[in-house]
N, C-alpha and C positions, 0 to 999 in steps of 0.2 A: 708513109703508112706502115711499112714493115717495122720501122723504129718505134712507132706508136704501139703496135701489138706486142712487140718485144718488151717495152717498158711496162705495159699493162700486165703481162704474164709475170714479170719479175715482182711487181707490187702485189699481185695475188698470192704468189708463193710466200712472200714475207708475211702477208696478213694471215695466211693459213697457219704458218709456223707460230706466229704470235698468239693466235686464237687458241692453239693447242695448249698453250701454257696457262690459259685462263681457267680457274677452278670450276666455273660454271660449265664450260664446254668439256672439261675432263671428268664430269660426273661429281664435281666437288660439292654440289648441293646435297647429294646423298651420302657423301663421305662424312662419318661422324654421327649420323643419325642413330646408329647402334654403337655404343661405347664398348661392347663386349669383345674382348680379344682372347678371353679365357673360357674354355669349356667347363662350366661348373656342373653340368648334368652327369648323373650316374651315382654309383655307390662310393662311399668314403668311410674311413675309420681313423681313429686317432687316440692319443692319450692326453691327459690333462692334469694340471696341478693348480691348487688354489688355496685361498684363505677365506674363512668365513666366520660368521657369528650366529649364535642361536639364542632366541629370546623365548623363555617359557613363562606362561601364565598358570600358576598353581592355584589361583583363586577358585574355590568351589570344587577342587579336585577330589576331596574326601567327603563331601557333604552326603552323597548317597550312602556311603559306608556308615556314617554316623546315624543316619536315619534308620538303616536296617539294624544297627547295633542296639539302638535305644528304643526300638519299637515297643510300645505298651509299657514303658517305664514312667514312673511318676515325675522323674526329673525332666523327661522329654515333654510330657504332657503339660507340665506347669512352668518349666523354665525354658523350653524350646532350645535345648543344648545344640541340636543339629543345625539350628539356624544362626548360631553365633557367628559373627563375621571373623572366621579364623584367618589371620593375616599371613597367609602363605606368600601372597604377593607374586612378584615377577623376579626372574633371575636371567642373567646373560652369561654366555661363555663363548670364547674365541678359540679357534682351532685351525690347523692346516688340514687339507684334504687332497686326495689324489684319486684318479679313476680313468675312465675311458669313454669314448663316444663313437657312434656310428649311425649312418643314415643313408638316405637316397634323395637326390635333387632332381626335380623336373625343371627344364629351362625353356622359356619362350623369349627369344632375343635377349633382353636384359632382365626380365622378370624371372625370379626364382621362387619356387615353392618346394617344400621338402617335408619328410617325416624322419624323426630322429629319436634315438635312445641315448640317454646320458646317465652315467653311473659315477658316484663318488663314494669314497670310504673316508670316514673321519670320526670325530668324537664330539658330536653335537648333543647338548643336553644340559641338565642342571638339577639341583635339589633344593628343597626348602622345608622348614619346619616351624611350627608355631604352637604356643601354649596359652590358654586362657583359663582364668579361675573366677568363679562367682559363688556367692552364698545367699540363700533365700529360705524363708520359713514357708514350708509347704503344708498342704492340707492334712498330712499325717502327723502334724504337730512336732516335726523335727526340722531343725535348721540343716539344710543340705549344702555342704561345702563341695562344690563340683569343680574338678579340673579336667579340661579337655585338651589333649595333645594330638596334633596331626602332622604328618610328614609325607612327602611325596618326592619321587625322583624319576627322571627319564633320561635314557642314554640312547641316541640314535647313531648307529655305527655305519649302516649301509643305506644309501638313498639312491633311488633310480627315478628318472623322469621320462615320460613318453610324450613327445610334443610334436606339434605341427609348427613349421616356421615359414616365413615369407621374407624375401629380400629383393634388392635391386642391385645388379652388378654394374660397377664402374670400372670396367677392365679387370684388373687384378684385385680390385677391392670390392668386397661383398658385405655390406651391412645388412643386418636382419633382425627381426623380432620373432618371438615365439610364445606359445601358450601350451599347456599340457596338464597331464595328471601326474601325481607323484605317489610312489610307493616306497616304504621304508621298513627297516627292521629295528625295533626298539626294545630295550629292557625297561619296564615300568614297574615301580614299586610304590605302594600306598599303604599307610598304616594310620589307624585311629585308635586312641586309647582314652577312656573316660574313667575317672576315679570319683566315686561318690562317698563322702564321709558324713554320715548322719550324726547330728548333735542334738540331744534331747532338749526340748524347750524348758528352760528352768521355771517357767510360769506354771507348768503342769507337772505335779509330783508323780513319782513312781514310774516314770517312763523307762523302759529297759534300754540299756546301752547296746547299740548296733555296731557291728564291725564294718569298717570301710569295705566297699565293693569296687573291684576293678574289672572293666569290660574292655576287651581288645579285639580289633578286627584288622586283618592285614591281607594284602593281595600282591602277589609277585607274578609278573607276566614276562618271562624271559623270551627273547626272540619273537616279540609280538608284532604282528603286521599292522602298520599304520598307513594312512593314506591322506591325500589332500590334492592340492593343485599347485602349478608353477607358472611363472611368466618371467620374461627377461628380454635383454637386448645383447647383441654381440656383433662381431665382424670377423670375416675370414680374409686373409691376404695371401694370394698365390705367390709362392717364392720361385719355384722352378718346376717345370713339368707338372706332376700331380701333387707336389708337396705344397702344403699351405700352413700358415700360422693363424691361430685363433685367439681372440680375446672375448670374454663374456662375463655378464652379470646375470645372476639368477635369484629370484625370490621364490621360496617354497613355504606354503602354509600347511601344516600338519594338524588335523583335527583328531583328538583322542581324549582320554581322561585328563591329559595335560596338553593344552593348546600350545603349539610350538611354531615359531616362525624362524626360517633359516635364510640368511643372506650370504651369498658367496660371490667372489670375483675369481675368475680362473683364466689361466693361459694354457694353450694346448698346441699340439703339433699333429697334423693329420695328413692323410694321403688319399687322393681321389683316384679311383681306378679308371 
């Protein structure tokens, strides 16, 4: 009997030791439910460098200037010069950019939401010009040879976005998406020139000769505040301590007299306090 109890005790000890190695009994079912091993919560700052392209739509950018310039003139009333489809079209430009970012994260287990400010300095923008000419016999008995020339340019040097972002942490890897508003500083120039050369109708004698007339309107807006919205995707990778690496894509749409879309890809290095 003593040998039986001794054998049973030995088997129980072995079984207990074996059971202690099973993940289920060691709390293994709860291990891994939270993948976060990095504290992403708190304030952070960083610097960034990137490459981007800007696409400008100059179509219609000088139409309101032409309408004001030609108000109550015979060539506008009968030829509709301001409505001519001036082919300013679209332009694209590529540039490098650099800047900084900073924000704050709130963390719930693996879920991250945050508020962030991002700033880049670059040379986004473009310029375009177009000329059209037409001739028509108008009610004053003159043939009017009209030439309309329009030009516009925009240069955005400083661009800031204020955005809300949300992500999900996989340990040291934090992918995220964001949306926000954009503010920028731009130099905008627009010019419209119309030359009207009246030619007497040869079918009507004794019409006096009229000199050509040139009308010009221009607008120069240096350091003009422009605004729009932004959206994008990115990821942060924790390197060591509070130091992290960032990769990001951002789309910005600026609404002004010259509609501008900016696409950038950026790399950055930040530190979370």
